[in-house]
C-alpha positions as CSV (number, residue, x, y, z in Angstrom):
1,M,25.7,106.2,124.3
2,R,25.2,108.6,127.2
3,L,23.4,107.7,130.5
4,L,20.2,109.5,129.8
5,Q,19.6,107.7,126.6
6,V,19.3,104.3,128.2
7,F,17.0,105.3,131.0
8,S,13.4,104.5,131.0
9,R,11.1,107.4,131.7
10,Y,10.7,106.2,135.3
11,S,14.5,105.9,135.8
12,F,15.1,109.3,134.3
13,L,12.6,110.9,136.7
14,A,14.2,109.0,139.6
15,F,17.6,110.2,138.5
16,A,16.5,113.8,138.2
17,F,14.9,113.6,141.6
18,W,18.2,112.3,143.0
19,L,20.1,115.1,141.5
20,I,17.7,117.7,142.9
21,T,17.6,116.3,146.4
22,C,21.0,114.6,147.0
23,S,23.6,116.6,145.1
24,P,26.2,118.0,147.5
25,K,25.9,121.4,145.8
26,G,22.1,121.3,146.2
27,Y,19.4,122.4,143.9
28,P,17.2,125.0,145.7
29,I,13.9,124.2,144.1
30,K,11.1,125.7,146.2
31,E,8.4,123.4,145.0
32,P,8.2,120.3,142.8
33,G,6.4,122.4,140.1
34,Q,9.2,124.9,139.9
35,G,11.8,122.3,138.7
36,I,14.7,124.4,137.3
37,A,16.9,121.3,137.3
38,M,14.3,119.1,135.7
39,D,13.7,121.5,132.9
40,I,17.4,122.0,132.2
41,I,18.2,118.3,132.3
42,T,15.3,117.5,130.0
43,L,15.9,120.2,127.4
44,S,19.7,119.5,127.3
45,S,19.4,115.7,127.1
46,D,20.7,113.8,124.1
47,H,17.0,113.0,123.4
48,M,16.7,116.6,122.1
49,E,19.8,116.2,119.8
50,G,20.9,119.7,120.4
51,R,17.6,121.4,119.4
52,E,18.8,122.8,116.1
53,I,16.0,124.7,114.3
54,G,14.2,122.6,111.7
55,T,15.1,119.3,113.3
56,E,13.1,116.6,115.1
57,G,15.0,117.5,118.3
58,A,13.8,121.1,118.2
59,D,10.3,119.9,117.7
60,K,10.6,117.6,120.8
61,A,11.9,120.6,122.8
62,A,9.0,122.8,121.6
63,E,6.5,120.0,122.6
64,Y,8.1,119.8,126.0
65,I,7.8,123.6,126.5
66,E,4.2,123.4,125.3
67,K,3.5,120.7,127.9
68,R,5.0,122.8,130.7
69,F,3.1,125.9,129.6
70,K,-0.1,123.8,129.9
71,E,0.9,122.5,133.4
72,I,1.5,126.1,134.6
73,G,-1.8,127.2,133.3
74,L,-0.8,129.6,130.5
75,N,-3.2,130.2,127.7
76,P,-2.1,129.6,124.1
77,K,-1.1,132.7,122.1
78,G,0.3,131.3,119.0
79,D,-1.3,130.6,115.6
80,N,-4.9,129.4,115.5
81,N,-5.3,129.3,119.3
82,T,-2.2,127.0,119.6
83,Y,1.0,127.5,121.6
84,F,3.1,127.5,118.4
85,Q,3.9,130.5,116.1
86,V,5.4,128.9,113.0
87,F,7.8,130.7,110.7
88,S,10.1,129.9,107.8
89,R,13.3,131.3,106.5
90,K,15.5,130.7,103.5
91,K,19.0,129.7,104.4
92,S,21.8,130.9,102.2
93,N,24.0,128.3,100.6
94,N,26.7,130.9,100.6
95,P,28.5,130.8,103.9
96,H,29.0,134.6,103.7
97,G,25.5,135.3,102.5
98,D,22.6,137.0,104.2
99,D,20.2,134.3,105.3
100,S,17.2,136.7,105.0
101,Q,17.9,136.9,101.2
102,G,19.1,133.3,100.8
103,E,18.7,131.1,97.8
104,G,19.0,127.8,99.7
105,D,16.8,125.5,101.6
106,I,13.7,126.7,103.5
107,I,13.9,126.0,107.2
108,S,10.8,126.1,109.4
109,G,10.9,126.9,113.1
110,K,8.3,127.6,115.8
111,N,8.2,130.0,118.7
112,V,6.3,128.6,121.7
113,V,3.9,131.3,123.1
114,G,1.8,131.2,126.3
115,W,0.2,134.0,128.1
116,I,-1.6,135.4,131.2
117,D,-4.5,137.6,130.0
118,N,-5.5,140.1,132.6
119,K,-7.5,142.2,130.1
120,A,-5.0,144.9,130.6
121,P,-4.0,147.5,128.0
122,F,-0.3,146.7,128.2
123,T,1.8,143.5,128.2
124,V,5.1,142.3,129.6
125,V,7.1,139.9,127.4
126,I,9.5,137.4,129.1
127,G,11.5,135.2,126.7
128,A,14.5,133.0,125.9
129,H,15.6,131.0,122.9
130,Y,15.4,127.2,123.1
131,D,17.3,126.3,119.9
132,H,21.0,125.3,119.9
133,L,23.5,123.9,117.5
134,G,22.4,120.3,117.0
135,Y,25.4,118.2,116.1
136,G,27.6,121.3,115.7
137,K,27.7,121.7,111.9
138,E,27.4,125.5,112.2
139,G,28.6,127.8,114.9
140,S,30.5,125.2,116.9
141,L,33.8,126.1,118.5
142,Y,34.6,122.4,118.9
143,T,37.0,120.5,116.6
144,G,36.4,116.8,116.3
145,P,33.9,114.3,115.1
146,A,30.2,115.3,115.0
147,A,28.8,115.4,118.5
148,I,25.6,116.6,120.1
149,H,25.8,120.1,121.4
150,N,23.3,119.9,124.3
151,G,23.4,123.6,125.2
152,A,22.5,123.3,128.9
153,D,23.6,126.9,129.6
154,D,22.9,128.1,126.1
155,N,20.1,128.1,126.4
156,A,18.2,125.5,128.4
157,S,19.0,127.6,131.4
158,G,17.1,130.6,129.9
159,V,14.1,128.5,129.0
160,S,14.0,127.1,132.5
161,G,13.9,130.7,133.6
162,V,10.9,131.5,131.5
163,L,9.1,128.5,133.0
164,Y,10.1,129.4,136.5
165,L,9.0,133.0,136.1
166,A,5.7,132.0,134.4
167,E,4.8,129.8,137.3
168,S,5.9,132.4,139.9
169,I,4.0,135.2,138.2
170,K,0.9,133.0,137.8
171,K,1.0,132.2,141.5
172,A,1.7,135.8,142.5
173,G,-1.5,137.0,140.8
174,F,-0.2,140.2,139.3
175,T,-3.1,141.8,137.4
176,K,-2.0,145.3,136.3
177,Y,-0.4,143.9,133.1
178,N,-0.8,140.9,130.7
179,Y,2.2,138.6,130.5
180,L,3.5,136.9,127.3
181,F,6.0,134.1,127.8
182,V,7.9,133.1,124.6
183,S,10.5,130.5,123.8
184,F,12.1,131.6,120.5
185,S,13.7,129.3,117.9
186,G,16.3,130.3,115.4
187,E,18.3,132.6,117.7
188,E,21.5,130.8,116.8
189,K,20.9,131.5,113.1
190,G,20.5,135.2,113.6
191,L,17.6,136.0,115.9
192,W,15.1,134.5,113.4
193,G,12.4,133.6,115.9
194,S,12.3,136.9,117.9
195,N,12.6,138.9,114.7
196,Y,9.5,137.1,113.3
197,F,7.7,137.4,116.6
198,V,8.1,141.2,116.8
199,K,6.9,141.7,113.2
200,N,4.0,139.3,113.8
201,C,3.3,140.1,117.4
202,P,0.0,138.7,118.9
203,V,-0.3,142.1,120.7
204,P,0.6,145.5,119.3
205,A,4.3,146.1,119.7
206,N,3.6,149.6,121.1
207,S,1.5,148.1,123.9
208,I,4.5,146.2,125.3
209,H,5.5,147.5,128.7
210,Y,9.0,146.0,128.5
211,M,10.7,142.8,127.5
212,I,13.0,140.5,129.6
213,N,15.4,138.1,127.9
214,M,17.5,135.4,129.5
215,D,20.4,134.0,127.6
216,M,22.9,131.8,129.4
217,I,22.0,132.3,133.1
218,G,23.2,129.0,134.3
219,R,26.9,129.5,135.0
220,L,27.1,132.2,137.7
221,N,30.8,132.4,138.6
222,A,32.6,132.6,141.9
223,E,32.4,136.4,141.8
224,K,28.6,136.2,141.5
225,K,28.6,138.6,138.5
226,L,25.4,139.1,136.5
227,S,25.3,141.2,133.4
228,V,22.1,143.2,132.9
229,G,21.9,144.7,129.4
230,G,19.5,147.4,128.2
231,V,19.5,149.4,131.4
232,G,19.6,152.6,129.3
233,T,16.5,151.7,127.3
234,S,14.1,153.2,129.9
235,P,14.6,155.9,132.6
236,A,13.0,153.6,135.2
237,F,15.4,150.7,134.9
238,D,18.6,152.0,136.6
239,K,17.0,152.9,140.0
240,I,14.9,149.7,140.2
241,I,17.8,147.5,139.3
242,D,19.9,149.0,142.1
243,Q,17.2,149.1,144.7
244,N,16.3,145.4,144.2
245,A,19.8,143.9,143.7
246,P,20.6,141.3,146.4
247,S,23.9,141.3,148.2
248,T,24.6,137.8,146.8
249,L,24.9,139.3,143.2
250,S,27.4,141.7,141.7
251,I,25.5,143.5,139.0
252,K,27.3,144.7,135.9
253,K,25.0,147.2,134.1
254,E,25.2,147.7,130.3
255,L,23.3,150.6,128.9
256,S,22.9,149.4,125.3
257,G,19.8,147.6,124.1
258,M,21.7,146.1,121.2
259,A,23.2,142.6,121.8
260,P,23.7,139.3,120.0
261,S,20.5,137.9,121.6
262,D,16.7,138.1,121.2
263,H,16.1,141.3,123.2
264,A,17.8,143.2,120.3
265,S,14.7,142.4,118.1
266,F,12.5,144.1,120.6
267,Y,14.8,147.0,121.1
268,N,14.8,147.7,117.4
269,A,11.0,148.0,117.7
270,D,11.3,150.7,120.4
271,V,10.5,148.4,123.3
272,P,12.4,148.8,126.6
273,V,14.5,145.7,127.2
274,L,16.5,144.0,129.9
275,G,18.9,141.1,129.0
276,F,20.3,138.8,131.6
277,F,23.6,136.8,131.2
278,T,26.0,135.1,133.7
279,G,28.9,135.1,131.3
280,Q,30.7,133.1,128.7
281,H,32.8,130.1,129.5
282,E,35.1,127.5,128.0
283,D,32.2,125.2,127.2
284,Y,30.4,127.8,125.0
285,H,29.2,126.3,121.7
286,K,30.9,123.0,122.5
287,P,29.5,119.5,123.3
288,S,30.7,120.0,126.9
289,D,28.0,122.6,127.7
290,D,26.1,119.9,129.6
291,H,23.8,119.9,132.7
292,P,26.2,118.7,135.4
293,L,28.1,122.0,135.0
294,I,25.1,124.2,135.7
295,N,25.2,126.3,138.9
296,Y,21.6,125.6,139.9
297,K,21.8,127.6,143.1
298,G,23.2,130.5,141.1
299,A,20.4,130.2,138.5
300,H,17.8,130.3,141.3
301,T,19.4,133.4,142.7
302,V,19.3,135.1,139.3
303,L,15.7,134.2,138.8
304,E,14.6,135.3,142.2
305,Y,16.2,138.7,141.4
306,I,14.4,138.9,138.1
307,F,11.1,138.1,139.8
308,T,11.7,141.0,142.3
309,L,12.3,143.3,139.3
310,V,9.0,142.1,137.6
311,R,7.2,142.7,140.9
312,A,8.7,146.2,141.3
313,L,7.9,147.1,137.6
314,D,4.3,145.9,138.1
315,S,3.7,149.1,140.1
316,E,5.1,151.3,137.4
317,P,3.1,153.0,134.6
318,K,3.9,151.9,131.1
319,L,7.6,152.5,130.6
320,S,8.9,155.1,128.2
321,F,11.5,154.0,125.7
322,T,15.0,155.5,125.3
323,K,17.3,154.9,122.3
324,T,20.8,153.9,123.5
325,K,24.2,154.2,121.8
326,D,24.7,151.3,119.5
327,E,28.0,149.9,120.8
328,T,28.3,147.6,117.9
329,Q,29.1,150.6,115.7
330,N,32.3,151.0,117.6
331,R,33.5,147.6,116.5
332,V,36.4,147.6,114.0
333,A,37.5,145.0,111.5
334,F,40.9,143.3,112.0
335,N,43.0,140.9,110.0
336,V,44.4,138.9,113.0
337,T,43.1,137.2,116.0
338,M,44.8,136.1,119.3
339,G,42.5,133.2,119.8
340,V,41.2,134.2,123.3
341,M,37.8,134.4,124.8
342,P,37.2,137.7,126.7
343,D,35.6,137.7,130.1
344,Y,32.6,139.9,129.3
345,L,31.7,140.3,132.9
346,Y,35.1,141.8,133.9
347,D,34.8,145.5,134.6
348,G,38.3,146.3,135.8
349,K,41.2,147.9,133.8
350,G,42.4,145.8,130.8
351,M,40.9,142.9,129.0
352,K,40.6,139.7,131.1
353,I,41.0,136.4,129.3
354,D,38.3,133.8,130.0
355,G,39.7,131.1,127.7
356,V,42.6,130.4,125.2
357,K,42.2,128.3,122.1
358,E,44.9,125.7,121.3
359,G,46.9,126.4,118.2
360,R,46.3,130.1,118.2
361,P,48.8,132.9,118.8
362,A,47.9,133.5,122.5
363,F,48.3,129.8,123.2
364,G,51.7,129.7,121.5
365,A,52.8,132.7,123.6
366,G,51.8,131.0,126.8
367,L,48.8,133.3,127.7
368,M,46.4,131.7,130.1
369,K,42.8,131.9,131.4
370,G,42.7,134.6,134.0
371,D,45.5,136.8,132.5
372,I,44.6,140.4,132.1
373,I,46.0,142.1,129.0
374,I,46.9,145.7,130.0
375,K,49.2,146.7,127.1
376,M,49.9,145.7,123.4
377,G,53.1,147.2,122.1
378,E,53.1,150.8,123.3
379,I,49.3,151.0,123.6
380,D,47.6,150.7,126.9
381,V,44.6,148.4,126.9
382,A,41.8,149.8,129.0
383,D,39.0,147.5,128.0
384,I,37.7,145.1,125.3
385,Q,37.1,148.0,122.9
386,T,40.7,149.2,123.2
387,Y,41.9,145.6,122.8
388,M,39.9,145.3,119.5
389,K,41.3,148.6,118.2
390,C,44.8,147.3,118.9
391,L,44.2,144.2,117.0
392,S,43.1,146.2,114.0
393,T,46.6,147.7,113.7
394,Y,48.4,144.3,113.2
395,Q,48.9,142.0,110.2
396,Q,49.6,138.3,109.8
397,G,53.3,137.6,110.6
398,Q,53.8,140.5,113.0
399,T,55.0,140.0,116.5
400,V,53.9,142.3,119.4
401,E,54.9,142.4,123.0
402,V,51.8,141.9,125.1
403,T,51.9,143.0,128.8
404,I,49.6,141.0,131.1
405,L,48.7,140.9,134.7
406,R,49.1,137.4,136.1
407,E,48.3,137.0,139.8
408,G,49.0,140.7,140.4
409,K,52.4,140.7,138.6
410,E,53.2,142.2,135.2
411,V,54.4,139.7,132.7
412,K,55.5,140.4,129.1
413,K,54.8,137.9,126.3
414,P,55.8,138.1,122.6
415,V,52.7,137.2,120.5
416,T,53.2,136.3,116.8
417,F,50.1,136.6,114.6
């Protein structure tokens, strides 16, 4: 039994207050109401049981978000003047099937929707998914007995961002646009909640100024890299992102509006989108993605940057939408895997490894986190796309000489698939 489970409500609040005020790393909360740490700790506690869609834990998380929306002063914008937008999906019993056409059980979820109604013709949508993997039956990268996947970074961090921005925007008194704040469910199953929201939007989709999505913003690394996706979905974004970027962040801009997260649902409805992400890590989709590992100071820096973008875009007319190249079309199928996790924020030459899975070819060859793959066989590896194309040329049982950069020196490793 973990510590948070045995605390009384009073003890839990006292513990959270101690974390916020006494941690040597510090938790830069401006005001008690803007409790980034409190929101992340609460949503990623064992009490929520991993927030898997259709479970009691997910319902508890939705109720917590509803309570916070009320505290902030947001109006309900869900079904029947509530904060909840309820939806159902059929889940396929075929592990390779299409859930949207499933023959299996019906799973119900709920998006949590609050808004600031300024009686304006256009609306800004700010969102993040609150669901996660429950006990890790599906989607987990952990091998072992069933364990709660608390998802502190994925995506209690993003939900805390929605709450932080909702309170900040409410206090700032922006009036040119309306603001919809949405916590989506079912993202881990395939963007279920955001897909339903866009198709059943409480405001006309063509009246949305732009959409901001936050997915995993809690693990800003030592290089302070922040990925901003969807920059190419409106001509206004590129300049505003550069002009407002703080010196404390290194911004990696991605043009495409397509991504494995909820802003893709809005992009497909011709809405300009921006998606924020501080990078993958070795705790991704594992029980170890827990709140003590969150970089709270980094999350605060990211959210302050997003707030400056919202403020800058408040003075812009309704944004025009631009279709971007669908980078997913460049992905190729392959019969082998090395068992590494790419560093998606790395923008140098080669493919940087952010994690190595035990028992896989890369692990057996002695590849390590931080290695940069620059060549496979006779093919130079320029980036992740080149790396994937290389993999597509190999079969099980083949051995390839992989050239890596390790601490600035070239090292060659034979990898057998």
